[in-house]
Residue frames as qw, qx, qy, qz and C-alpha x, y, z in Angstrom:
[[0.014, -0.894, -0.447, 0.008, -0.01, 0.03, 0.00],
 [0.403, 0.473, -0.026, 0.783, 1.37, 3.44, -0.95],
 [0.265, -0.395, -0.449, 0.756, 1.81, 6.20, 1.57],
 [0.053, 0.664, 0.508, 0.546, -1.14, 8.63, 1.01],
 [0.381, -0.553, -0.438, 0.598, -0.45, 10.88, 4.00],
 [0.112, -0.215, 0.152, 0.958, 0.07, 14.09, 1.95],
 [0.221, -0.278, -0.642, -0.679, -2.99, 13.42, -0.23],
 [0.391, -0.592, -0.700, 0.076, -5.18, 12.76, 2.87],
 [0.295, -0.474, -0.274, 0.783, -3.98, 15.94, 4.49],
 [0.016, 0.073, -0.340, -0.937, -4.72, 17.97, 1.40],
 [0.312, -0.408, -0.731, -0.449, -8.16, 16.38, 1.02],
 [0.354, -0.578, -0.635, 0.371, -9.00, 17.12, 4.66],
 [0.114, -0.392, -0.084, 0.909, -8.29, 20.83, 4.13],
 [0.188, -0.080, -0.541, -0.816, -10.45, 20.87, 0.96],
 [0.435, -0.438, -0.753, -0.228, -13.30, 18.90, 2.56],
 [0.229, -0.561, 0.273, -0.747, -12.90, 21.00, 5.81],
 [0.887, -0.391, -0.109, -0.221, -12.77, 17.88, 8.03],
 [0.476, -0.684, 0.550, 0.045, -10.15, 16.14, 10.12],
 [0.208, 0.480, -0.809, -0.267, -7.55, 13.83, 8.52],
 [0.228, -0.014, 0.958, -0.174, -9.26, 10.75, 10.04],
 [0.552, 0.494, 0.484, -0.466, -12.64, 11.54, 8.46],
 [0.408, 0.587, -0.464, -0.523, -11.14, 11.47, 4.90],
 [0.806, 0.045, 0.585, -0.077, -12.08, 8.20, 3.19],
 [0.256, 0.527, -0.628, -0.512, -10.11, 6.99, 0.17],
 [0.909, 0.147, 0.058, -0.386, -11.93, 4.17, -1.61],
 [0.356, -0.496, 0.768, 0.195, -9.58, 1.13, -1.54],
 [0.662, 0.285, 0.693, 0.010, -11.76, -0.84, -3.97],
 [0.431, 0.852, -0.005, -0.298, -11.47, 1.84, -6.64],
 [0.871, 0.222, 0.181, 0.399, -9.20, 0.89, -9.57],
 [0.336, 0.804, -0.066, 0.486, -7.74, 4.46, -9.55],
 [0.685, -0.700, -0.060, 0.191, -5.90, 4.04, -6.27],
 [0.669, -0.042, 0.163, 0.724, -2.63, 4.79, -8.14],
 [0.146, 0.718, 0.264, 0.627, -4.26, 8.07, -9.32],
 [0.494, -0.859, -0.110, -0.076, -4.55, 9.10, -5.68],
 [0.754, -0.414, 0.123, 0.495, -0.87, 8.41, -5.17],
 [0.485, 0.238, 0.315, 0.780, 0.04, 10.50, -8.25],
 [0.059, -0.878, -0.342, -0.330, -2.23, 13.41, -7.20],
 [0.558, -0.090, -0.279, 0.776, 0.13, 16.05, -6.08],
 [0.035, -0.198, -0.030, -0.979, -1.88, 19.31, -6.50],
 [0.311, 0.257, 0.564, -0.721, -5.13, 20.53, -4.87],
 [0.579, 0.340, -0.242, -0.701, -6.72, 20.51, -8.30],
 [0.427, 0.152, -0.878, -0.156, -5.94, 16.76, -8.73],
 [0.021, -0.145, -0.865, 0.480, -7.44, 16.02, -5.26],
 [0.412, 0.305, 0.221, -0.830, -10.54, 18.07, -6.13],
 [0.565, 0.241, -0.578, -0.537, -11.07, 15.95, -9.27],
 [0.337, 0.008, -0.936, 0.104, -10.83, 12.80, -7.19],
 [0.187, 0.217, 0.634, -0.718, -13.36, 14.19, -4.71],
 [0.527, 0.324, -0.077, -0.782, -15.77, 15.00, -7.49],
 [0.579, 0.211, -0.713, -0.334, -15.35, 11.56, -9.09],
 [0.839, -0.358, -0.083, -0.401, -16.07, 9.92, -5.73],
 [0.739, 0.213, -0.554, 0.320, -12.70, 8.29, -5.00],
 [0.261, 0.022, -0.556, 0.788, -12.11, 10.48, -2.03],
 [0.395, -0.641, -0.405, -0.519, -15.02, 11.31, 0.31],
 [0.069, -0.419, 0.582, -0.693, -15.66, 12.27, 3.84],
 [0.331, -0.246, -0.900, 0.139, -16.94, 9.88, 6.54],
 [0.436, -0.703, -0.339, -0.448, -20.05, 10.65, 8.59],
 [0.121, -0.524, 0.562, -0.629, -19.63, 11.93, 12.16],
 [0.569, -0.242, -0.784, 0.051, -20.01, 9.03, 14.61],
 [0.293, -0.518, 0.253, -0.763, -22.07, 10.27, 17.56],
 [0.134, -0.028, 0.895, -0.424, -23.38, 8.61, 20.71],
 [0.291, -0.317, -0.779, -0.456, -26.64, 6.71, 20.05],
 [0.359, -0.196, 0.338, -0.848, -29.74, 7.84, 21.93],
 [0.622, -0.112, -0.665, -0.397, -31.45, 4.48, 21.46],
 [0.506, -0.228, -0.762, 0.333, -30.86, 3.12, 24.93],
 [0.013, -0.106, -0.367, 0.924, -31.60, 6.51, 26.55],
 [0.498, -0.076, -0.241, -0.830, -34.98, 6.66, 24.84],
 [0.662, -0.157, -0.717, -0.152, -35.74, 3.11, 25.87],
 [0.478, -0.188, -0.674, 0.532, -34.74, 3.68, 29.56],
 [0.061, -0.208, 0.157, -0.964, -36.26, 7.12, 30.15],
 [0.635, -0.381, -0.244, -0.626, -39.89, 5.97, 30.62],
 [0.793, -0.207, -0.550, 0.164, -38.57, 3.25, 32.97],
 [0.356, 0.022, -0.418, 0.835, -36.74, 5.83, 35.12],
 [0.331, -0.320, -0.071, -0.885, -39.98, 7.88, 35.23],
 [0.795, -0.318, -0.419, -0.302, -41.66, 4.81, 36.64],
 [0.537, -0.714, 0.379, -0.240, -38.87, 4.51, 39.28],
 [0.974, 0.008, 0.139, 0.178, -36.99, 1.60, 37.73],
 [0.728, 0.398, -0.080, 0.553, -33.26, 1.51, 36.99],
 [0.073, -0.837, 0.170, -0.515, -32.60, 3.75, 39.91],
 [0.891, -0.411, -0.182, 0.062, -31.13, 1.16, 42.36],
 [0.511, -0.781, 0.235, 0.269, -27.96, 1.36, 44.28],
 [0.713, -0.041, 0.480, 0.510, -25.93, 0.01, 41.41],
 [0.396, 0.681, 0.406, 0.464, -27.07, 2.75, 39.08],
 [0.213, -0.968, -0.128, 0.037, -26.17, 5.60, 41.37],
 [0.636, 0.248, -0.126, 0.720, -23.13, 7.81, 40.97],
 [0.011, -0.505, 0.150, -0.850, -22.35, 10.53, 43.47],
 [0.044, -0.092, -0.750, 0.653, -23.50, 11.08, 47.08],
 [0.013, 0.666, 0.744, -0.053, -27.10, 11.42, 48.15],
 [0.051, -0.758, -0.134, 0.636, -26.52, 15.22, 48.36],
 [0.084, -0.268, 0.601, 0.748, -25.27, 15.17, 44.75],
 [0.003, -0.306, -0.861, -0.407, -28.46, 13.50, 43.59],
 [0.234, -0.801, -0.467, -0.292, -30.89, 15.70, 45.63],
 [0.219, 0.458, -0.318, 0.800, -29.66, 18.88, 47.22],
 [0.338, -0.367, -0.744, 0.444, -30.27, 18.92, 50.98],
 [0.028, 0.214, 0.181, -0.960, -31.10, 22.56, 51.05],
 [0.404, -0.043, -0.469, -0.784, -33.83, 22.16, 48.41],
 [0.490, -0.255, -0.832, -0.048, -35.22, 19.14, 50.23],
 [0.238, -0.329, -0.570, 0.714, -35.38, 21.13, 53.45],
 [0.178, 0.119, -0.104, -0.971, -36.98, 24.17, 51.75],
 [0.488, -0.151, -0.623, -0.592, -39.77, 22.00, 50.30],
 [0.483, -0.322, -0.795, 0.174, -40.35, 20.12, 53.49],
 [0.156, -0.320, -0.454, 0.817, -40.47, 23.20, 55.86],
 [0.280, 0.029, -0.218, -0.934, -42.80, 25.12, 53.43],
 [0.507, -0.248, -0.727, -0.392, -45.16, 22.26, 53.27],
 [0.425, -0.351, -0.709, 0.439, -45.21, 21.85, 57.15],
 [0.051, -0.227, -0.266, 0.936, -45.72, 25.62, 57.73],
 [0.378, -0.071, -0.436, -0.813, -48.53, 25.79, 55.15],
 [0.537, -0.303, -0.784, -0.079, -50.17, 22.83, 56.87],
 [0.333, -0.330, -0.581, 0.666, -49.79, 24.45, 60.39],
 [0.108, 0.107, -0.017, -0.988, -51.22, 27.77, 59.11],
 [0.470, -0.194, -0.627, -0.591, -54.20, 25.93, 57.61],
 [0.500, -0.363, -0.765, 0.183, -54.90, 24.14, 60.94],
 [0.187, -0.278, -0.389, 0.858, -54.63, 27.38, 62.93],
 [0.214, 0.034, -0.222, -0.951, -56.88, 29.33, 60.59],
 [0.563, -0.225, -0.632, -0.484, -59.56, 26.62, 60.49],
 [0.559, -0.540, 0.235, -0.584, -59.55, 26.34, 64.31],
 [0.907, -0.016, -0.420, 0.003, -58.07, 22.87, 64.62],
 [0.671, -0.168, -0.371, 0.619, -55.16, 24.11, 66.82],
 [0.218, -0.934, -0.195, 0.203, -54.82, 27.18, 69.06],
 [0.366, 0.869, -0.237, 0.235, -52.31, 29.96, 68.25],
 [0.455, -0.706, 0.530, -0.116, -50.28, 28.82, 71.25],
 [0.839, -0.045, 0.532, 0.105, -49.99, 25.26, 70.02],
 [0.658, 0.735, 0.087, 0.139, -49.35, 26.61, 66.46],
 [0.013, 0.897, -0.421, 0.133, -46.25, 28.62, 67.84],
 [0.643, -0.467, 0.607, -0.038, -44.92, 25.53, 69.61],
 [0.848, 0.238, 0.458, 0.117, -45.29, 23.26, 66.65],
 [0.464, 0.877, -0.073, 0.103, -43.89, 25.97, 64.27],
 [0.123, -0.825, 0.546, -0.072, -40.72, 26.18, 66.33],
 [0.741, -0.206, 0.639, -0.006, -40.48, 22.38, 66.55],
 [0.779, 0.563, 0.258, 0.097, -40.82, 22.20, 62.76],
 [0.211, 0.926, -0.299, 0.090, -38.08, 24.84, 62.47],
 [0.385, -0.626, 0.673, -0.079, -35.88, 22.57, 64.65],
 [0.493, 0.321, -0.748, -0.307, -36.41, 19.63, 62.17],
 [0.432, -0.146, 0.775, -0.438, -38.48, 17.59, 64.65],
 [0.749, 0.356, 0.424, -0.364, -40.94, 16.40, 61.91],
 [0.436, -0.154, 0.701, 0.542, -39.74, 14.36, 58.97],
 [0.002, -0.300, -0.694, -0.655, -42.91, 15.07, 56.87],
 [0.391, -0.211, -0.006, -0.896, -46.36, 16.66, 57.05],
 [0.766, -0.230, -0.517, -0.305, -47.98, 13.34, 57.54],
 [0.596, -0.085, -0.623, 0.500, -45.73, 12.68, 60.56],
 [0.008, -0.161, 0.238, -0.958, -46.57, 16.17, 61.86],
 [0.605, -0.239, -0.237, -0.721, -50.30, 15.44, 61.62],
 [0.775, -0.198, -0.599, 0.020, -49.87, 12.08, 63.45],
 [0.388, 0.024, -0.526, 0.756, -47.89, 13.83, 66.26],
 [0.285, -0.212, 0.084, -0.931, -50.65, 16.42, 66.66],
 [0.751, -0.254, -0.332, -0.511, -53.39, 13.67, 66.88],
 [0.737, -0.101, -0.615, 0.261, -51.32, 11.36, 69.20],
 [0.299, 0.005, -0.480, 0.825, -50.41, 14.11, 71.68],
 [0.093, -0.718, -0.682, 0.103, -53.97, 15.39, 71.65],
 [0.236, -0.272, -0.013, 0.933, -53.01, 18.93, 70.59],
 [0.079, -0.260, -0.544, -0.794, -55.97, 19.42, 68.33],
 [0.356, 0.018, 0.359, -0.863, -59.18, 21.08, 69.49],
 [0.837, 0.258, 0.224, -0.428, -61.26, 18.92, 67.14],
 [0.815, -0.007, 0.538, 0.215, -60.54, 15.85, 64.97],
 [0.021, 0.629, -0.454, -0.631, -58.09, 16.64, 62.17],
 [0.868, 0.428, 0.080, -0.239, -58.97, 15.39, 58.69],
 [0.843, -0.114, 0.326, 0.412, -56.39, 13.13, 57.06],
 [0.106, -0.694, 0.326, 0.633, -53.58, 14.96, 55.24],
 [0.729, 0.481, 0.435, 0.220, -53.87, 15.06, 51.51],
 [0.392, -0.159, 0.255, 0.870, -51.44, 16.91, 49.29]]
């Protein structure tokens, strides 16, 4: 096989692609013509005749990503073996805290305004929520009912 390094480099500058994307057809009977092509005009003739062409860009396939996305939405493929990074990297602790405390404070205000708890009890529970005593709104509502802090029966918590 002849050394076509110079021709490949010239073709890459004409085709405006990298050297590795230049394809010289080995099956073509004019392979010696490629070796004899010394000028840009010669290379351009070979490009127009189809002896030299540029390869397609090889990208990363989205096939598996499209297949797995609905599964991840359903909660599958999220086990310990699929996780990279710490728990804080996957879900920011500050954002989790903000969402949790906002929901608890909204629920406490609703209970106070509708007369289920007294303002005194509201203030106590508010400060306990601020101190991260309750892990969720559902747990907060169960604590209120278990301790007997409610004036009347609290309806079950629904988002």
